[in-house]
BAFI-526493 format. One record per residue (C-alpha): y, x, z; residue in three letters. Coordinates in steps of 0.05 Angstrom, whole numbers. Each point is the difference from the previous one (the first is absolute). Last residue first. Example, Ala and Ser with C-alpha at 12.3 -4.5 7.8 and 13.67 -1.06 7.14 Angstrom:
2
+--------+--------+--------+------+
!      Y !      X !      Z ! resn !
+--------+--------+--------+------+
!    -21 !    273 !    143 !  SER !
!    -69 !    -27 !     13 !  ALA !
+--------+--------+--------+------+
This chain:
293
+--------+--------+--------+------+
!      Y !      X !      Z ! resn !
+--------+--------+--------+------+
!   2358 !   2510 !   -142 !  UNK !
!    -15 !      3 !     75 !  UNK !
!     21 !    -73 !      7 !  UNK !
!    -44 !    -22 !    -57 !  UNK !
!    -58 !     40 !     29 !  UNK !
!      8 !    -34 !     68 !  UNK !
!      2 !    -69 !    -33 !  UNK !
!    -64 !     11 !    -38 !  UNK !
!    -36 !     21 !     64 !  UNK !
!     28 !    -61 !     37 !  UNK !
!    -26 !    -43 !    -57 !  UNK !
!    -68 !     33 !      8 !  UNK !
!     -3 !    -10 !     75 !  UNK !
!     26 !    -72 !      1 !  UNK !
!    -46 !    -20 !    -56 !  UNK !
!    -61 !     33 !     33 !  UNK !
!     13 !    -36 !     66 !  UNK !
!     10 !    -66 !    -36 !  UNK !
!    -65 !     10 !    -39 !  UNK !
!    -37 !     12 !     66 !  UNK !
!     31 !    -61 !     33 !  UNK !
!    -15 !    -44 !    -60 !  UNK !
!     58 !    -18 !    -45 !  UNK !
!     31 !    -70 !      0 !  UNK !
!     13 !     -2 !    -58 !  UNK !
!    -50 !     44 !    -37 !  UNK !
!     22 !     71 !    -12 !  UNK !
!     41 !     37 !    -53 !  UNK !
!     32 !     69 !      1 !  UNK !
!     51 !      7 !    -56 !  UNK !
!     21 !     52 !    -51 !  UNK !
!     63 !    -11 !    -41 !  UNK !
!     26 !    -13 !    -70 !  UNK !
!     71 !    -12 !    -24 !  UNK !
!     18 !     74 !     -2 !  UNK !
!    -55 !     12 !    -52 !  UNK !
!     41 !     57 !    -30 !  UNK !
!     47 !     50 !     32 !  UNK !
!     54 !     51 !    -21 !  UNK !
!     14 !     42 !     62 !  UNK !
!    -29 !     61 !    -35 !  UNK !
!    -45 !     61 !     12 !  UNK !
!    -35 !    -19 !     65 !  UNK !
!    -40 !     59 !     27 !  UNK !
!    -73 !      3 !     21 !  UNK !
!    -40 !     43 !     49 !  UNK !
!     63 !      7 !     43 !  UNK !
!    -33 !    -31 !     61 !  UNK !
!     48 !    -59 !      1 !  UNK !
!    -13 !    -13 !    -74 !  UNK !
!    -76 !      5 !      8 !  UNK !
!      1 !    -47 !     60 !  UNK !
!     47 !    -50 !    -35 !  UNK !
!    -44 !     -3 !    -61 !  UNK !
!    -12 !    -75 !      4 !  UNK !
!     74 !     -8 !     15 !  UNK !
!     18 !     39 !    -63 !  UNK !
!    -38 !    -46 !    -47 !  UNK !
!    -18 !     49 !    -55 !  UNK !
!     24 !     19 !    -70 !  UNK !
!    -33 !     66 !    -13 !  UNK !
!     23 !     70 !    -20 !  UNK !
!    -49 !     54 !    -20 !  UNK !
!    -65 !     36 !     15 !  UNK !
!     22 !     26 !     68 !  UNK !
!    -61 !    -16 !     42 !  UNK !
!     39 !    -54 !     36 !  UNK !
!     14 !    -33 !    -67 !  UNK !
!    -73 !      2 !    -22 !  UNK !
!    -29 !    -24 !     65 !  UNK !
!     48 !    -59 !      1 !  UNK !
!    -17 !    -18 !    -71 !  UNK !
!    -74 !     -1 !     18 !  UNK !
!     17 !    -43 !     60 !  UNK !
!     35 !    -50 !    -45 !  UNK !
!    -62 !    -10 !    -43 !  UNK !
!      1 !     -5 !    -76 !  UNK !
!     37 !     65 !     -9 !  UNK !
!     39 !     13 !    -65 !  UNK !
!     13 !     72 !    -20 !  UNK !
!     67 !     18 !    -32 !  UNK !
!     42 !    -19 !    -60 !  UNK !
!     51 !    -55 !     -7 !  UNK !
!      0 !    -39 !    -64 !  UNK !
!     57 !     11 !    -49 !  UNK !
!     75 !     -2 !     -8 !  UNK !
!     17 !    -15 !     73 !  UNK !
!     72 !    -21 !     13 !  UNK !
!     19 !     18 !     71 !  UNK !
!     44 !    -43 !     44 !  UNK !
!    -35 !     17 !     65 !  UNK !
!    -25 !    -72 !      3 !  UNK !
!    -30 !     10 !    -70 !  UNK !
!    -33 !     64 !     22 !  UNK !
!    -29 !    -34 !     62 !  UNK !
!    -28 !    -56 !    -43 !  UNK !
!    -32 !     51 !    -47 !  UNK !
!    -30 !     35 !     60 !  UNK !
!    -33 !    -65 !     21 !  UNK !
!    -24 !    -14 !    -71 !  UNK !
!    -39 !     66 !     -3 !  UNK !
!    -62 !    -38 !     26 !  UNK !
!    -51 !      3 !     57 !  UNK !
!     44 !     44 !     45 !  UNK !
!     30 !     53 !    -46 !  UNK !
!     16 !     74 !     13 !  UNK !
!     60 !     30 !    -36 !  UNK !
!      6 !     74 !    -16 !  UNK !
!     75 !      7 !    -12 !  UNK !
!     44 !    -29 !    -54 !  UNK !
!     12 !    -65 !     39 !  UNK !
!     22 !     41 !     60 !  UNK !
!     47 !     43 !    -41 !  UNK !
!     32 !    -62 !    -31 !  UNK !
!      9 !    -31 !     70 !  UNK !
!     37 !     63 !     20 !  UNK !
!     -9 !     61 !     45 !  UNK !
!    -73 !     16 !    -14 !  UNK !
!    -15 !     54 !     52 !  UNK !
!    -39 !     60 !    -25 !  UNK !
!    -66 !      3 !    -36 !  UNK !
!    -45 !     44 !     44 !  UNK !
!     34 !     -7 !     68 !  UNK !
!     15 !    -73 !    -16 !  UNK !
!    -75 !    -14 !    -12 !  UNK !
!    -18 !     33 !     67 !  UNK !
!     54 !    -40 !     35 !  UNK !
!    -38 !    -63 !    -19 !  UNK !
!     32 !    -56 !    -40 !  UNK !
!     27 !    -70 !     10 !  UNK !
!     35 !    -48 !    -48 !  UNK !
!     19 !    -65 !     36 !  UNK !
!    -37 !    -65 !     10 !  UNK !
!     21 !    -59 !     45 !  UNK !
!    -62 !    -32 !     31 !  UNK !
!     40 !    -21 !     60 !  UNK !
!    -27 !     -1 !     71 !  UNK !
!    -43 !    -38 !     50 !  UNK !
!     19 !    -73 !     -4 !  UNK !
!    -44 !    -46 !     42 !  UNK !
!    -36 !    -58 !    -33 !  UNK !
!    -30 !    -56 !     43 !  UNK !
!    -48 !    -46 !    -35 !  UNK !
!    -16 !    -74 !      9 !  UNK !
!     68 !    -23 !    -24 !  UNK !
!    -11 !     39 !    -65 !  UNK !
!     55 !     48 !    -19 !  UNK !
!    -45 !     60 !    -12 !  UNK !
!     46 !     59 !    -13 !  UNK !
!    -12 !     54 !    -51 !  UNK !
!    -38 !     65 !     -5 !  UNK !
!    -57 !      8 !     49 !  UNK !
!    -22 !     10 !     71 !  UNK !
!    -49 !    -55 !     20 !  UNK !
!    -24 !    -12 !     71 !  UNK !
!    -59 !    -42 !     24 !  UNK !
!    -41 !      7 !    -63 !  UNK !
!    -44 !    -37 !    -50 !  UNK !
!    -11 !    -60 !     45 !  UNK !
!     71 !    -26 !     -7 !  UNK !
!     28 !     19 !    -68 !  UNK !
!     64 !     40 !     -4 !  UNK !
!     26 !     12 !    -71 !  UNK !
!    -10 !     64 !    -39 !  UNK !
!     66 !     27 !    -29 !  UNK !
!    -34 !     68 !    -14 !  UNK !
!    -74 !     -3 !     15 !  UNK !
!    -25 !      8 !     71 !  UNK !
!    -49 !     53 !     23 !  UNK !
!    -38 !     -7 !     65 !  UNK !
!     13 !     27 !     71 !  UNK !
!    -45 !    -24 !     56 !  UNK !
!     32 !      7 !     69 !  UNK !
!    -44 !     -8 !     62 !  UNK !
!     45 !    -26 !     55 !  UNK !
!    -23 !     10 !     72 !  UNK !
!     26 !     71 !      2 !  UNK !
!     72 !    -24 !    -10 !  UNK !
!     44 !     55 !     30 !  UNK !
!    -36 !     55 !    -40 !  UNK !
!    -11 !    -42 !    -63 !  UNK !
!     73 !    -10 !    -17 !  UNK !
!     20 !     73 !      3 !  UNK !
!    -66 !     18 !    -34 !  UNK !
!     24 !    -40 !    -61 !  UNK !
!     60 !     44 !    -15 !  UNK !
!    -28 !     43 !    -57 !  UNK !
!    -41 !    -60 !    -26 !  UNK !
!     56 !    -51 !     -4 !  UNK !
!     58 !     38 !    -30 !  UNK !
!    -15 !     45 !    -60 !  UNK !
!    -72 !    -19 !    -16 !  UNK !
!      3 !    -74 !     18 !  UNK !
!     70 !    -11 !    -26 !  UNK !
!    -16 !     26 !    -70 !  UNK !
!    -69 !    -32 !     -1 !  UNK !
!     21 !    -72 !     13 !  UNK !
!    -23 !    -24 !     68 !  UNK !
!    -51 !    -50 !     25 !  UNK !
!     -7 !      5 !     76 !  UNK !
!    -62 !    -31 !     31 !  UNK !
!      0 !     -4 !     76 !  UNK !
!    -68 !      3 !     33 !  UNK !
!    -13 !    -12 !     74 !  UNK !
!    -65 !    -33 !    -19 !  UNK !
!     -6 !    -57 !     50 !  UNK !
!     73 !     -8 !     20 !  UNK !
!     20 !      9 !    -73 !  UNK !
!    -45 !    -58 !    -19 !  UNK !
!     38 !    -46 !     47 !  UNK !
!     66 !     26 !    -27 !  UNK !
!    -24 !    -12 !    -71 !  UNK !
!    -21 !    -71 !     18 !  UNK !
!     66 !    -13 !     35 !  UNK !
!     43 !     27 !    -57 !  UNK !
!    -38 !    -38 !    -53 !  UNK !
!      3 !    -65 !     40 !  UNK !
!     74 !      9 !     13 !  UNK !
!     14 !     13 !    -74 !  UNK !
!    -41 !    -60 !    -18 !  UNK !
!     41 !    -44 !     47 !  UNK !
!     68 !     25 !    -25 !  UNK !
!    -18 !     -9 !    -73 !  UNK !
!    -35 !    -66 !     14 !  UNK !
!     62 !    -28 !     33 !  UNK !
!     43 !     21 !    -59 !  UNK !
!    -47 !    -32 !    -51 !  UNK !
!     -3 !    -65 !     39 !  UNK !
!     76 !     -2 !      6 !  UNK !
!      7 !     10 !    -75 !  UNK !
!    -51 !    -54 !    -19 !  UNK !
!     51 !    -57 !     -5 !  UNK !
!     41 !     40 !    -51 !  UNK !
!    -57 !      5 !    -50 !  UNK !
!    -18 !     73 !    -11 !  UNK !
!     14 !     24 !    -71 !  UNK !
!    -49 !     24 !    -52 !  UNK !
!     13 !     38 !    -64 !  UNK !
!    -34 !      6 !    -68 !  UNK !
!     16 !    -70 !    -25 !  UNK !
!     31 !    -34 !     61 !  UNK !
!    -52 !    -19 !     52 !  UNK !
!     33 !    -30 !     63 !  UNK !
!    -38 !     22 !     61 !  UNK !
!    -28 !    -34 !     62 !  UNK !
!    -25 !    -63 !    -33 !  UNK !
!    -23 !    -59 !     43 !  UNK !
!    -64 !    -26 !     32 !  UNK !
!      1 !     54 !     54 !  UNK !
!    -74 !     16 !    -10 !  UNK !
!      6 !     -6 !    -76 !  UNK !
!     60 !     45 !      1 !  UNK !
!    -39 !     51 !     40 !  UNK !
!    -59 !     -2 !    -48 !  UNK !
!     48 !      8 !    -59 !  UNK !
!     33 !     60 !     34 !  UNK !
!    -68 !     32 !     11 !  UNK !
!    -18 !    -10 !    -73 !  UNK !
!     66 !     28 !    -25 !  UNK !
!     -9 !     62 !     43 !  UNK !
!    -71 !     10 !    -25 !  UNK !
!     23 !     -8 !    -72 !  UNK !
!     53 !     54 !      9 !  UNK !
!    -55 !     46 !     23 !  UNK !
!     -7 !     32 !     68 !  UNK !
!     27 !     64 !     32 !  UNK !
!     43 !    -38 !     51 !  UNK !
!     65 !     33 !    -23 !  UNK !
!    -18 !     -3 !    -73 !  UNK !
!    -20 !    -73 !      4 !  UNK !
!     65 !    -17 !     36 !  UNK !
!     38 !     36 !    -55 !  UNK !
!    -35 !    -43 !    -52 !  UNK !
!      9 !    -65 !     38 !  UNK !
!     74 !     12 !      6 !  UNK !
!     56 !    -19 !     47 !  UNK !
!    -15 !     62 !     41 !  UNK !
!      5 !    -35 !     67 !  UNK !
!    -28 !    -65 !    -25 !  UNK !
!    -58 !     33 !    -36 !  UNK !
!    -16 !     44 !     61 !  UNK !
!      3 !    -59 !     48 !  UNK !
!    -43 !    -44 !    -46 !  UNK !
!    -53 !     54 !     -5 !  UNK !
!     -2 !      8 !     75 !  UNK !
!     -5 !    -75 !      9 !  UNK !
!    -59 !     -2 !    -48 !  UNK !
!    -35 !     56 !     37 !  UNK !
!     13 !    -35 !     67 !  UNK !
!    -37 !    -61 !    -24 !  UNK !
!     36 !    -67 !      8 !  UNK !
!      3 !    -33 !     69 !  UNK !
!    -44 !    -50 !     36 !  UNK !
+--------+--------+--------+------+
């Protein structure tokens, strides 16, 4: 006899994350449910698995090997069950943040589908910095790396932001030659003016008051506005590589922000055959655009 698989899954998540609360968030259950499952497992083993220290928990040293074995085993089970399901449905679910989906994935997707007619791709939205969860998707394209042993993260490109503008705007307003001229122009904001304030500080500018200009809650709304010539936007230049290469947008300054952030493609480890094919294709696409830039 062995303990329940659900209890082992809860234990693996709590051990990997070193937190009952974070395990509850990952598994979409309550903190109380996690504590209950851990207690049942400790009763089954007849010994504690975690040291409770006020608001934190810590895995007992003797349970480390068990946690590591479970991580590898659960990852294999998840990969095999998804691969088995894939053979029956032929469906590959790709969760992708909106900026990458609209500017990279969707325009190029036929190039993947044509040589892989047996794979039915389902594209769904991912939130920024969303973490990979087996069962929700087969491939995740998002901000940030997943360093879990059961996930494989592949670097795509940097999120470094620079000021960009359309030639139509420059034809009407002229080229801003300095950082001061850029800051005094029609600025477009992604969610908050704070990002432009950070750019101004990095450019060595002292801003006396709040920055003006429309604020767009969604990145794709901002993209539409800057391409239409409404003003200057801080945008990740690699995301706009097509528009920059085509001359639809122009970079105004080499001063960058968010240089420490990047986009990653995440799959289970090991990835299914279909997910592996998609990863190789999309990462090759990203690499070709980096080389052309």
